N, C-alpha and C positions, 0 to 999 in steps of 0.2 A: 304126567308131566315129569321130565327129568331135569334135575338141577345138579350138574356135576360138582364135585368137590374141587374148588379152585386152589390148588397148591401153589406155593411160591414159584416153583419151576414152570407151572402152567402159564403163569402171567408173563413169563419170558418169551413166550411164543408170539409171533407177529399177529396171529389171529387165533382165537379160541372160543369155544362154545360156553355160554353161561346158562343156557336153558333150551329145552325142546318141549313142545307141547301139542296136544290135540284137543280141540274143543268140539264135542258132539253138538253142543248148543252154545254158540258164542254169545256171551253177554254184552251188554252195553259197556263200553270202555271210554272214560273221559280223563285225560291226563293234561291238566293245565300247565304242569311243569315238565311234561315229557316223560320219557322212560330213560333209565340210567345206562342203557346199552343199545347197540344197533339191533334192529329187528326186521325180519322178513316174515310176512304172514300171507298165506294163500288160501283161497276158498276151494273146497272140494264138493260142496253141496249148498243149495240155497243161494242167498245173496245178502249184501249189506252195503253200507256206505262208509267211506273213509274221508275224514275231514281234517285238513291241515292248511295253514296259511290262508284261511278264508275260502279255500276251494273244496268242493264236495265231489267225490268220485264214486261211481257205482262199482261195486266189487261183486262179480258173478262167478260162477263155477269156472275155474281155470285162470282167474285173475289173481294178481298179487300186489302187495304194496310193501314199501321199504321206508324206514325212517332212521335218522341218526339219533344219537343220544340227546336228551333234553330238548327235543323239538315238540312243542305243544301239539296235541292231536287228539282225535277221538274217532271211534268207529262203533257202528250200531247195526244190528240185524234188521233186514227188511223182509226177506222171505225166509221163514223158519221151516225146518231147522237150518240155521246157518252154521255149517260145519267148516271149521278152519284148522289149519296146522301152522305152527310158528316156530321160528328159530331165533334165539337171542344170542348175540356174540359180541366180542370185544377184542382188544389187542392193540399193540403199538402201531401196527400197519393197517388197521381196519379203516381208518379215515383215508389213507392214501389209496387203498384198494378201491374204495367207493369213488374217490376222485378219478382214478384211472378208468373206471368203468363208465364214468360220465353221470353218476348218480348225484342228485342234488341232496338237499336236506331231506326231501321225501321223493319217492318215485312210485308210479303206478304202471303196471305192465301186465301183459297176458303171457302165460306160460305156453310154450310150444306143445308140451306133452305133460299133463299132470301126473300120469303114471310114472314117467321117467323121473320127474322131480320127487315123487313119492319114494322111488327106489333109493335115491340119494339120501333123503331125510331118514328113511327107515334104517339104512345102513349106518347112518350116523348114530341113531338111537341104539342100535344093537351093539355098536362098539363100546358104548358106555357101560353096558351090562356084562361085557366079557372081562375076564381076568387077564388083561394084557398089560405088562409094565410100560409099554410104549403107546398106550391108547391116547395119551394127551397129544402127542405129535401126529399120530395117525388120524385123529379126529380133526386136527388142525389142517391136515392135507385134504380131508374130505370137505372142510369148509371152503377151501380154495376152489374145489370142483363145483360146489354149489354156487359160489360167487361168479364163477365163469359162466354157469348156466344163467344166472340172473343177468349178467352183462349181455349175453346173447339175446335173451328175451327182451330186455330193455332196448337194445340197439335195433331190434326188429319192429319197434313201435314207431309210428309216424311222428316226426319232430319238426323242427323249423323248416318251412318250405314244403311241408307235406311229404317229405321223403324220410324213410327210415335211415338210421345210421349205417346199416348194411348196404342200403341202396346208394348212399353217398360214397361209401367205400368202393363199391363196384363201379360207380361213375368215374372216379378219379384213378382207379387202378391202371388203366391204359397209360396214364401220364407217368405213373411210377415205373412201369415197364419201359416206357420211352427213355426215362432218365437212366435206368439200369443199363440199357444197351447203347445209349449214345451220350453218356456223361462227358465224354472228351470233346464233344462238339459244342458250338455256341447255340444253346437252347434258350430262345427268348420266351418270355411269359406269354406273348401273343401266339407264338407257334404251338406251345403246349396246350393252350386253351382251344385253338383251332383243331387240334388233334382229336378232341372229344366233342367238338361242336358247341362250345360255350364261349362267352366273353371272358376276358382276362379277369374282370372283377368277380364274375360268377365262380370262376375256377379258384380264386383266392378265398372266397367265402366257403366253398365246399372243402377246400384243403384245410382251412383253419378249423372247421367243424370236425373233420376226421382226424387230423394229425396235430392240431394245435400249433401250427406254424405255417409259413408261406411256402409256395412251391419253390421259389428261388433259394430260400434258406434250407429246405429239404435237399435240394440239388447240391448245395454247398456241403452239407453233412455227408452226402453220398460220395462226393468227390474226395473229401478228407478221409473217409473210410477206405476208399480205394488207394489213396496215397499211403495210408498206414500199411495196407497189404503189400504194396511195392517196397516200402521201406524195410519191412521185416523179411520179405521173401526174395528180394532181388538186391543183394548187397553191393553189386557192382554198378548199379544204375545210379547216376548222379541225381541230386535233388532237383536240379533244373529240368532234367529229362522227365522225372516223375511228375513235376508240375505240368508239363505239356501233356503227358499221358492222361492226366485226370481232368484236363479242361482249363488249366490256368496258363495263360499266355505270358504272364509276368512272374518270374521266379521269386522276386522280392515280395510281390503282393501275396503269392502263395505262402511264403514263409511267415508273413505277418498274420495271415488268416489262420494258419496252422497253429502258431504260438498262442493266439488269442483263444482258440478252441481247446488246445491240449495243455497249455501252460508251459510249453517247451518248444524248442526249435525241431524241425524235422531230423536234423543230425543227432540231437540229444535223444529224441524218440527212438531212433534207429539203434543207438548204443544201448539204451536201457532194455530194449526188446530183442537184443541179439541172443539167439539160441544155438 
């Protein structure tokens, strides 16, 4: 087990490791008050169970679970030896990273490749043993890579509706491409839904699960981004012309939407971002 020395500057990092461990024979763990840090544990041999929020999950070779600080939980071996590896971490951005990845208070998922995950955790462990003055920030970078892997694995597990998050992304990706190539046109919700063979309600549900917004709001953000591109790179094009180019038929409405989003008018944005 490795318990890094947490210096004051270490805790300034958005995410940092507070412990790494390997259990050749995982014991029974019961934490009625939870654990004071975020933790990821995965099984490399045998099997066990993870219990949280009244739910029991079987954890076999290649499976992993995650929990946030202070979440009551317990885990117990079933098939011995239950060999596990774990990483505990914290940081000012740890909660937001977990939110971004779609992780709840707890999450259970299968690793795509245990050996690949082992390489990352072993590299993390090795870094703490080396005499590198920048190892705190380097291990923080490694934790980002590990969390990206966790997100990939979690999003590849079946969720609402029986689809994985990745499958939902693939399903709506043609709609994103449609928006990118035809944002200047009148794209109705029904038309976008028909392009992938679903109802408008189904498209809205999928879109919200993947992007946490509606298709029409996403299209508006895309149009505003294109408007910012024109404002910055085409100084001689008038605002009303840019409005038409990005799909707004009413220049006044475009200016109102732009100001609500950016906190300034298109002309003010253009002046501030002049290079």
